[in-house]
GUMAR-806142 format. One record per residue (C-alpha): residue in three letters; x, y, z. Coordinates in steps of 0.05 Angstrom, whole numbers. Example, Ala and Ser with C-alpha at 12.3 -4.5 7.8 and 13.67 -1.06 7.14 Angstrom:
2
  residu       x       y       z
     ala     246     -90     156
     ser     273     -21     143
REM end
This chain:
227
  residu       x       y       z
     met    1803    2238    3821
     asn    1834    2216    3760
     arg    1842    2262    3702
     val    1840    2220    3630
     cys    1886    2252    3582
     his    1864    2249    3512
     ile    1913    2253    3460
     asn    1906    2284    3389
     asn    1940    2243    3347
     arg    1926    2269    3278
     ser    1968    2266    3221
     gly    1977    2312    3158
     phe    2020    2329    3090
     thr    2079    2354    3112
     leu    2101    2418    3073
     val    2155    2373    3038
     glu    2102    2321    3011
     leu    2054    2380    2990
     met    2108    2404    2939
     val    2128    2333    2919
     ala    2054    2322    2895
     met    2056    2385    2872
     val    2105    2379    2823
     ile    2084    2310    2802
     thr    2005    2344    2790
     phe    2042    2390    2751
     leu    2083    2338    2707
     ile    2026    2303    2693
     thr    1980    2363    2670
     gly    2040    2383    2616
     ala    2049    2325    2595
     ala    1980    2318    2577
     tyr    1969    2384    2550
     ala    2030    2376    2504
     ser    1999    2311    2482
     tyr    1942    2349    2463
     ile    1975    2403    2437
     ile    2019    2347    2386
     gln    1938    2311    2370
     gln    1917    2379    2347
     arg    1969    2400    2306
     ser    1964    2332    2270
     tyr    1890    2339    2262
     thr    1899    2412    2231
     ala    1949    2377    2192
     gln    1913    2326    2156
     glu    1853    2365    2152
     gln    1888    2418    2115
     val    1916    2354    2070
     ile    1849    2324    2060
     leu    1816    2397    2040
     ile    1872    2412    1993
     gln    1864    2341    1961
     gln    1785    2347    1961
     asn    1789    2407    1924
     ile    1841    2392    1871
     arg    1801    2331    1857
     thr    1738    2367    1851
     gly    1771    2410    1794
     leu    1802    2350    1762
     asn    1738    2313    1758
     ile    1703    2363    1723
     met    1757    2376    1672
     thr    1768    2307    1660
     arg    1695    2288    1641
     glu    1693    2353    1603
     met    1758    2356    1560
     arg    1742    2291    1528
     met    1677    2320    1500
     ala    1730    2352    1471
     gly    1723    2359    1387
     tyr    1654    2317    1398
     asp    1626    2328    1326
     pro    1572    2273    1304
     ser    1549    2309    1255
     phe    1617    2329    1226
     ser    1604    2398    1224
     asp    1675    2419    1231
     leu    1662    2474    1277
     tyr    1687    2432    1336
     gly    1751    2415    1365
     val    1812    2453    1406
     val    1811    2525    1388
     thr    1877    2556    1431
     ala    1918    2517    1467
     asn    1986    2526    1509
     ala    2019    2523    1569
     asn    1967    2548    1613
     thr    1899    2545    1585
     phe    1864    2503    1541
     asn    1799    2528    1500
     phe    1758    2472    1460
     thr    1695    2456    1441
     ala    1640    2407    1435
     asp    1578    2397    1400
     leu    1539    2371    1466
     cys    1473    2392    1427
     ser    1486    2353    1367
     asp    1458    2402    1314
     gly    1529    2421    1282
     gly    1507    2485    1294
     asp    1546    2555    1323
     pro    1584    2537    1390
     gly    1551    2595    1429
     lys    1480    2575    1414
     cys    1465    2502    1444
     val    1392    2502    1471
     leu    1359    2436    1500
     gly    1299    2442    1539
     gly    1302    2519    1536
     glu    1353    2516    1574
     ser    1429    2542    1545
     ile    1482    2491    1538
     thr    1550    2512    1551
     glu    1596    2486    1491
     thr    1657    2527    1494
     tyr    1704    2513    1558
     leu    1762    2548    1574
     tyr    1814    2523    1632
     glu    1849    2568    1658
     leu    1863    2608    1722
     tyr    1850    2681    1740
     asp    1838    2736    1792
     ser    1782    2719    1838
     ser    1795    2749    1888
     gly    1813    2819    1864
     asp    1887    2815    1896
     gly    1917    2812    1827
     val    1941    2747    1837
     asn    1904    2688    1797
     asp    1881    2642    1847
     ser    1825    2604    1823
     leu    1806    2544    1764
     arg    1753    2566    1719
     arg    1722    2519    1658
     thr    1687    2572    1614
     pro    1711    2646    1589
     ala    1682    2690    1645
     gly    1660    2641    1683
     ser    1658    2624    1765
     ala    1709    2581    1806
     ile    1707    2506    1800
     ala    1763    2510    1852
     glu    1794    2554    1893
     asn    1864    2572    1927
     ile    1897    2537    1860
     glu    1968    2568    1845
     gln    1985    2535    1789
     leu    1954    2503    1728
     glu    1996    2472    1671
     phe    1986    2429    1608
     arg    2020    2394    1559
     tyr    1996    2361    1501
     thr    2019    2303    1462
     leu    2003    2293    1386
     glu    1978    2236    1342
     asp    2049    2222    1322
     gly    2073    2216    1401
     thr    2105    2288    1398
     gln    2094    2325    1464
     thr    2094    2402    1469
     gln    2068    2453    1513
     ala    2056    2503    1450
     pro    2014    2468    1399
     thr    2010    2503    1330
     ala    1948    2517    1291
     ile    1962    2458    1251
     glu    1978    2412    1307
     leu    1919    2431    1354
     gly    1871    2378    1317
     gln    1927    2329    1334
     ile    1922    2332    1395
     val    1899    2262    1422
     thr    1920    2267    1509
     val    1929    2327    1557
     glu    1973    2332    1616
     val    1943    2362    1666
     ser    1981    2390    1733
     val    1951    2425    1781
     leu    1987    2456    1841
     ala    1937    2480    1902
     arg    1954    2507    1978
     ala    1919    2512    2036
     glu    1860    2565    2050
     glu    1913    2579    2119
     glu    1977    2586    2146
     asp    2000    2536    2191
     his    2043    2573    2241
     phe    2084    2518    2265
     tyr    2105    2482    2193
     asn    2146    2506    2142
     asn    2141    2491    2073
     ser    2205    2479    2037
     ser    2179    2433    1982
     val    2192    2432    1908
     tyr    2128    2406    1866
     thr    2142    2384    1802
     ser    2090    2378    1743
     ala    2083    2322    1690
     ala    2124    2372    1642
     gly    2178    2375    1685
     thr    2172    2450    1710
     asn    2192    2466    1790
     tyr    2151    2509    1835
     gly    2180    2521    1904
     pro    2215    2516    1948
     phe    2154    2576    1980
     asp    2191    2583    2044
     asp    2124    2600    2073
     lys    2072    2570    2123
     phe    2019    2542    2072
     arg    2007    2474    2061
     arg    2010    2444    1982
     arg    1994    2390    1939
     met    2006    2372    1866
     leu    1962    2330    1830
     asn    1979    2294    1757
     thr    1929    2271    1704
     thr    1929    2250    1642
     ile    1859    2251    1599
     gln    1848    2215    1535
     leu    1815    2268    1486
     arg    1768    2211    1459
     asn    1751    2250    1399
     met    1805    2274    1372
     gly    1854    2249    1324
     ile    1801    2202    1292
REM end
């Protein structure tokens, strides 16, 4: 009687092959994770920059629209114009009611209208640091996380100053505005060693911290002044 022998010829991975496969897997996974981290950091940086720029532009757009109305006085009452001006604050009035009356008493359609503007930084969080931009005395913020607000004024004769005298207030024709804003949150993988220069040549920084910042400078023509 013949015996039939069945030889089990199964094949598998050797220990060396398994180790090589594991190393390759780890390398691929590590490379993918590193790429993800780089992309995530890049996305975070771009998002912070976009939010900073949107924040500044929102404040500057409002500021530009309203500053252009400084001194608007269609009835020639001589009650409207630049009230005070220095390097960090700009106070003016505009007769939006066109009534030639008290700038503090403008009512249109039963609603009180602001005719007195005071652009300045103030402490909105109560921590003792001015960090928000407002447009009216004791008003609320129109832009937050603002670290610096600087003005420079050009007079009718071309003179530029950051401290116009009482006589020169009525001679202001343009205002250069510089706004320095920072991100709301830190980026722990970033170090800010940049220096930011205002339109008047003032340098801010380096801060050597983890906050991203942007400075924007713009020139606003006061259409109702110097005429």
